[in-house]
N, C-alpha and C positions, 0 to 999 in steps of 0.2 A: 389305483383306489385301494388295492390291496392293503397297501400302506397305510392310508385315512381309515380305514375300518377299523386296522388292529389296534391304529392308535386312540382312537374312537373308542373301542370296546375296553383298553386298556386304562387310558387316564380319564375316558369323557372328552366332551366339545368342549369345553374352558380350558383346557388346560394349553398352556405353549406350545407342544409339541403338534400336539393335532391342530390347534388353528395354522401350525406352520405347516405342517401336509395340506390344509385345506388350501391354504397360497400357491404354495407347489401345485395342486388340481387346476386350478384356475389358472394357470400359466401355461399347463399341458393343454386347458382345453382350447387355449388364444392358437397357439402352434396348430394343435386340429381343425382350428376355425370354427371351433363351437361357441362361437358367441355367446350366444344367450346364456349358454350352461358356464362359459365365463364368466358374465355377468353378476348372475345369481348368486356363483360360490363368491365371488371376490366381496359382492356388497353384502353377504352375510359373514364372510370372516372380518370385514371392516368394522362391523357390529361387533360382533364379539371381543375383536382386539381392543377397542375403545374401551369395554365394559372388563374388560378380564386385565390388560396389560396398560392400557392408558394411552391417551391421547401422541403421545410423546415418544413412547417406546419403537427400537428400530423395524420390528416386525410388522408394527400398526402403520408406519413409515412406505414401509415394502408393499402394503396392498394396498394403501391410498394412490401412491403412484401407479400402481397395476391398473387398478379401477380407472383411475383418471385417463393413461392411455389408453384403455379398450372404450372408453366413452368415448373420446377423439376420435379411434378408429372406427367406432361405431357411425359414426355421425350427429353425436348429440352435442354438440358444440356447446352448449348452455350450457348444461351438467357441467360439463368434461371443466371448464374455463372455471365455477365456481368449483370445483375439487380441486383443481390445481391451484388458486389462489389460498383456500383453504390449506392445504400443505405449503404453503409458502409462507403462511403465518406462522402455521406451526414451527417448522424448521429456525425461523428467525427464532423464535424461543426459545427450542432447542439449543441451537448454536450459542447464543447469549449465555445461558447455562451452564455449557460442556466447554466452551471454549477457554471462558475463563479461567477454567481450574485445570486446565490441561498443560501441561510442561509447554516453556514456548518450542521444543522441537516435534509437537504432538501437532501443534494446531493445523499447519500445514496439510498435515496428514488427513484429517476429518475435513477439510475443505475439497480436498482433492476426492475423497470417499463419496460425497453430497454433489459434486460437481453435474454428474449426471443428470439429477435430479433440475439442478436450475437451467440447465441446458433444455431439456423438455419442455420446462415453463418457459422459455421465451422462444422456442418454436412453437408452441401452442399459441403464444401469442401475437406471434408473426400471421399464422395461419388464420386468427381470429381477421385481423385485417379490419379493423372498425375504429370509432372513436376510442373508446378505451386500450386499442394497443399500444400508442405511444406513451398515453402516461404512464400506461403500467411497466413498460420495458423500464421508465426511468425510477420508476419505484422498486425495479429489482436493483438496478444500479444505483441506487441510493442508498439501500439497506444491506448489499454485499460489498461492493466497490472500496477494497482497500479497509476489509473487516480482520485483519487478520492483524494488521498494523495496530489499528483501532486496542483491539483485546490487550494485543502488546503492552501499546502503553499504558493504560488504563491500570492493568497489573504491576507497572514498575511503580507509577504514581503513587498508588496502593503502599507498597515499600516504602518509597520515601517518605509519604505521611506517616507511615509506622514510627517515623525517626523521633518523634514529637513524644513525651510523655503523653499529653493530653489527648493526643487522638491516637494513641499504641492499642488502647481497648477497642475502638472502635472497629479500628483495621483489622483488628485477629477475628473480632465478632463478624464482621465483613465476609472474611476469606474463610471461616469454618461455615459459615450458613450456607454461601456458595458452593461450595463441597459436599455438603450434606444435599442441596437443590441437586446440584451435580447427580450427585449417587442414583437419588430417587427417579430422576429423569431416565438414565441409564437402564436400571431394575425395574421400573414400574412398580404397579402394585402388588401386594402381597396378600394372601386370606387375611390376616392377622390385622390389615390397615386397609380393605380394599373401601369399604364406606367411606372414611374419614380420607383418604388419598387427596382427591380432591381439594379438601379444606387446609391438609396439610400444606399442599404444593403452593397454594393463597398463600397462607399464613407466611412462608418461607419467603414470596417473591414479593410482599408486601414490607420485609422486614429489610429485605434486601433494599429494596426502595428507600426507605426511610433511613437503613444505614449511610447512602448514599448521597442523601441531600446532605445529613449532617458533614459526610466528609465534602461536603460541594462548597457549601458554609465557608468552608478555610482554604479553600483551593476554591479558584475560579478556572483556573487548567482541567482540571478534575470533573470539574460540574461541564463544562464545555464538551469534554470526552465522552462523559457516559450520555450527554445528551441524545433525545430521540427526535432527529430531525425529519419534518413531513414536506412534503412535496412543496404546499402552499409557501413554509418559509422560505425555501430556495428560489422559488420565484419572487417574492418580494424581496430577498436579500442579490435577489441580482440586479434590481433597478431596472432601468433603460436599457442594460444591454442585452445581447442574445447571448445562447450557450449552444453550446456542440456537445455531446456526451458520446463520447464512441464506447462499444461495449462488444467484447468479444465472446463467442459460444461455438458450441459443437451442432452440427449439422446429424440431420439423420445418418447420415455417414461414416460420423466421428470425422470430418473434414472440418479443418477449425474456419468457424466465418465471422463478418464483424456488422453489425450494425453502428447506425449515430441515429441518436434523438436528438432533435432539435427546439428548444424552446424560445420563441419569438413573441414579444407585446401577450405574453400567457397564451400563446398559444404550441399546441403540441405536435412533431409531426416526427417523421421517421425515414430513416434510408437503411434499406438491408444492401451489402457490397455483395457482389455474386464471385468475384475472383479476388479473395485477400491474399493467395499464395502471389498472384503479381505488383498488389501493391506492397507486399511486403518485400517483392524481391528487387521493385524501382527505390525502396525506402532505402534499402541498402545500396544500393547503385548509387543515389543521391547523396547518402553519407559519403561511401567514397571518393566520391568525384569533388564534391564542396573540402574535403580534406586535402586534397592534392592543391598546395599552395599557388602551384602554375597553372592553372586550368584555365581554361580557357572562359568568359562571361557566356559567352553561346551556346558552349557545350554543357554548363552549367544550367542553363538555362533552359536547355532543350528538356534534359531531364525533368526539370523541376515542373516544367509545363505539363511531363506525362504522365505526373503523380496529382497536380491537380486537376486533369482534366476526369481522371479514375478517382480520385478520393473526394477533392473538395465542389466541383464543379456540378456534384448531385446536391450540394447543400444549398448552394445559392439560391434558386427559389425561395425555399424556406424562410429563409436568414433575410432576403429582403434588401433595403436599403441599409440595413445595421452594419455601423462599422464598427462597434468596439464589441469583443465576442468572446464569450468566457471559454476555452477548450479544457474538457477534461479526457485525456488521450487513454489509451489500454493497450496492452500488447505490445508490439514493437515501436506503435507510433509516441511509446514514451522517450523515444530516444533521436523524434525525429522535428529539425527546426523548420517547425512550419512557417517561420515567416519566410522562408527562402524558393518558397512556393511562387510558381511566376504563372500569375493569371495571361485572359489572350489579348490581352494589351501589355502585353512584355514587363509588366509591372511585377516584383517582386510583392508581397501580401503584405510585408514590413512597409511601403511606401502608402499604402490606402485601407490598412485596418489596424486596429491595437488589437490585436491578440492579448488574449490574458491563460496562462496557464495553469489551471488548478489540479491536484492531485484528485480533488474528489468536489462532485457537486454541492456534497453537506458543508465544505467549507462557508458556503457563501449564506451558511443560516445561520453558524455561530456571533454570537455578539462580539467584538472585539477585546482583547485583552489590555488594560492598560498602559498604555507605553512604557517601558523600562526607562529610568532615567539615569541609567549608567553613562557611562563613555564608550567611545570610538575606541576599540580593542582590536590591536594588529598581531595577529601570530605568522611571519614571515621568514624564510627561511632556515629551516631549524637545522643543528646539525648533528645528523643520521648517527655519528660516530661517535656521538659522546658516552662517555664510560662513566660517566656519572652515578648511575643505579648501580654499578658494576663493582665499584669499590665501597658498598654500603655492607654493613653484617649478611643483611638477610640474602644477597644476592652470592658475595665470598661462601655462604652456608651451602646455597644451591649448586654453586661448582663442584663442591669440596661432596656432597650427597646428592645425587640426581633422584628426585624423586619418581616415584615408580607408577603414581598416579597420573600424571599428565595423558595417559595414552585411552583413558576411559574417563580424564575427567577435566582436558586443556577445554579452556571457556571457547575458544576460535578456533579447535580444529591444528591439525600438523601442518597446513599448507602456510600458515601464517610465518612458520619456523623460518619458511626460506625465501623470505622477504628480505631486499636489500636494494636498498637508493642512493643513488650518486646527488652530491651535492646539487642548490637550487640557487646560485647567486641571484639570477634573474628574480627569482621571488623574492630575498631580500632585498633586494634594489625595490622591486614593485612597491612593499609594503613601507620602506623612505618617502617614495612618492608621494605616496596616500597622506603618510604624515607630513608632505609637506604641504600639503592642499589644504588640511586640514589644519595644518597651524597658521594659513593665511585665513581663514575661516575666524580663529580665534576659539576652535575646537578642544576639551581635553579628550589629548586619544595616547595611551597607552600602548608603545610597540616591543616586541618579544621578538628576539631573534638568536639564531645559534643555538649554546648548550641551554639559554635561558628560555627556549622556545617550546618549552614541556607542556606532557598533555595536565598533568595538575593541575596549569593555569585552570584549566576550565570549572573541574572541581571547586577550588577554593576562591571563588570570584565573590565579593564581598554581597555586591549585588549584580543582576542580568545588565550587562551590556546594551546600549541601547541597536548599535550596531559592532556586528562580529568580521573581522577579515579576515582569513586562513588560507596563507600561501604555502601551499606543499604539497608533496605526491598525494594520492588518493590512489586508492587500487580497489578493485572488486576481483576476487578469485572464483574459479568456475569451481559448479557443484561435485559433489562424490555422487559420479555415475553409477556405481556398484548399490548407493543406498538407492538411486532412483528406482533403478530395476525392481529393486525389492519392494517399494510403495509401490510402483503401479502394477506388481503381482496380488496386488491384495484380492481376497475373492472373495465370496460370499462367506465362507465359511469362516473368513478370519475374526476373529477377535474386536469385540465390539469398542476395545480402543485400540488407534492404530498405533502401529510402532513408530519411534521418533523420527521428526525426518532433520534431513539438511538445513538448518536455521541459514537463510541467506542473511540476515542480518547479522549473522557473526565473519561475514566472508567481504564484508564492505567496511570499509576506514577511509582514515587517514593518520600518518605518518606524522610523530613528534620525533623533538630531541631524542636520542638513545638507540634510536630503534632498531639499527645494525647491529648494535653492540650486544640488545637485549633478546634477539631476535630467536637465539638457541635457546633460551632459557622464559622463552612468552607460556606465560599458564602457569609458571611458578614462582616467579616474581610477581611482586606488587601490581595489581592488573590497573589500581588508578595511575599508574604514572610511568607505562614500561615502555611508552613509544607507539603504543597504536591504541588511535580510538576509532572503535567497531560501532557500524552502525545501532549496537545493540545498548551498546554504553551509551552513546548518545541519549536516549530515551533517559538515562538515571540522571542527567544534567537540568539546572534549572535556568531556564531561556525564556520564563514566562514575558510578554511582553516586549521580547525585543524584537527592534523591528525589520532588522534585516541581517540574513548571515551570506557574508559572498565566500562559496569555496572555488578559490581560482588555483584548481589542482584540477590535473588530468582526467576525465573522467567521471567527476563526480556524479553527473547526472546519470549513469549508469547503476546497475543493479540489477536481481534477480527479476525476471517479468516472466509474472504469471497470470493464465487467463482470467481475466475478470477481476484480475488484484491490482493492479496495478506496474509500479516499479518500486521493487524493495532494496532501498539502499539511503544513502544517507541523506538527500534530500526531504522524504516523507520522514524520515527521524529528527531531523531539525524540529518540523513543522511539529510534529507531536509533543519536542521536546518546549512550544511555548513562542517559535518564533512566526512570524506574520510572512515575511517574505523571503524565500532561499534564490542568492544565485548560482547555478553550477555548473559547471560545463560537459559539453560531450566530447570534446576532441582535445587534446597539449596544443596549443597556440603557442607563436613565436612571442620571446622576452618583450621585446620589443610593441608589438600588436597588444599585448594583454594588456601591458603598463598605458600605453594611450587610449586604449578603451577603457579602464578603471579611472584615471587622470580626469579623462572627460565626464565621466559616471559622477566620480564625485563630487567634484568643479560643480553640478548642479544639486545632488543631492545635498550637500553641506549648506548652498546655499538656500535652500527650502522647498526645491521641489520634491513630491514626490516620488516615492523611490521607479516605480512603475514607468513613470513619464520619463524621468533624469536616464533609465537606460534606453528605452527609444529614442528619445530625441540623440543620445552619442551615438549608437547604432547608425543614426538614419547619416548625423554627422561623418563617421568612416564613410558608408555607402556614398558619399557626396565628395569624397576625396580622392581621388583616379589611386593614390598609392597603397587606400587601407581599403577600397572598394569590392573587394573580392567577400564573399560570404564567407572562406577561412577566418577572414578576421573579427566579421562583428554577430557573426551568428553561434557561433561556437558556445557564446554565455547564455543561458534563459533564465530567465527568472520564472520561479515560481510559487504560486503563494494567493491569497484573496487579492493582491496585485491593486487596491484603490487606490 
């Protein structure tokens, strides 16, 4: 009280430091269980902060959140609900303004910083438990799941569009306008601009919309990426299919929890799971046993049934008779082969359901990009020891004069410099087999192997291919644990701009010709053809309208798993680059098993069958073949995308 009185006397009641002390006083009242005093203090503080600092200032957000939580504690449910939803909409605007101009490595920190606020909203909606709950939970997922990669993709596209002379002025204007908007959002109004502040913000937002519209006229991909999707548009895009949207969150005790929103025939419902730790342990157990090529069917099905019972059975009532179901996973479920789950009739879900994995529900509301007219492009079995790049003048110069800048500026971190891969003769053979299938269908196919299987092939394409097949090594490196601990130590007194995070898009990638030879110089030689294609670099590729990318490499379906954000890795990056569907792997399968699955798949695909149907039919055929019936063979590869 003395500190508040002192600041009020010195600065006045409308000063930021005074308002900060008022908020602190309200928090103290809550601890002392003086709830009525706390309510009055928070309400007064919020009103003043909105007038003095603006609706999107960090101080205003903190008081709003404190007030919303207090109203919930006091049993004022409707008031709390309205305030939580107001905060949600305001934070969406805040994130859109700030994340857009933050560096690639900073966005993750912003999301982590504000994650508790989102968790509180989810808990509020669950406690509400009425007809609004499921739809509002889905709205949270729609607006927030995958937001980091979405924003990163948009900014990368602006950089690409800036290469066009006629668009350069627009992109520069957009970038500068967004920077100005972000700066004003973080700083709030001043004495000089307080009266005009709302109009200044409104005019900047209108200018951003206008500039993005102009860019969207030139790029359908950019227009889609920036589109604000509504719940109604998603429901319409689902057609007659059902959908399960999983979402992770934190409970009051900070334990990791999960829920699922089910949409079926326009009706919304939800399931809250009580024991995510048990679900996670069974997911890992199932993945482990499925990857054992010699595991007995009954052992696999026993674990798969346990997971079906705890994860899928609670959804069956809401799903009804639906046999075609979109699934948007979250958390560890991103690496779960759902088709392996075994129901009470001892059947794999693959046998009775057409499960369509999507990264985000927003994908269902986007108009399909025009199909690319390019050919089938195959990159298979690169020569990782190729010294072609090492013989260039630039590489020789690096070897003689090592740059000191890579310590602070290497785009991928020092971890990639230790990469070394063995040859993949099976991958080269796989490419040849697919080429043979294509030739029988009279399809134009280009195949690149050994020394010519270079990264630059993807950068120098004259047009996006219709189908891109890459058979090589994939990798995902673990995060920097020291940096993670530092980020988790962020406190209230930290700077309003979080420190850089460890970007997982720079730790997931594919290996191309020359990687082994070039590894020690990664970050110092030409990054466009150094043998490593990171998930971040994929965002800069033009694959607009490519109907399918097949990543026939071990664990290309893996990546950094973030709460409420999905999986950060190659598959989503390829989708953001304009690809309709991506087939990726959860584990390494034998050469023979991979070749058989891909042969069956391409036989059907190139004959005109839709990719989703072709993959499902190929897997069912393997399931019916005693030699290849183990899930080890047919469940490793999963298609992610709109899957129409």
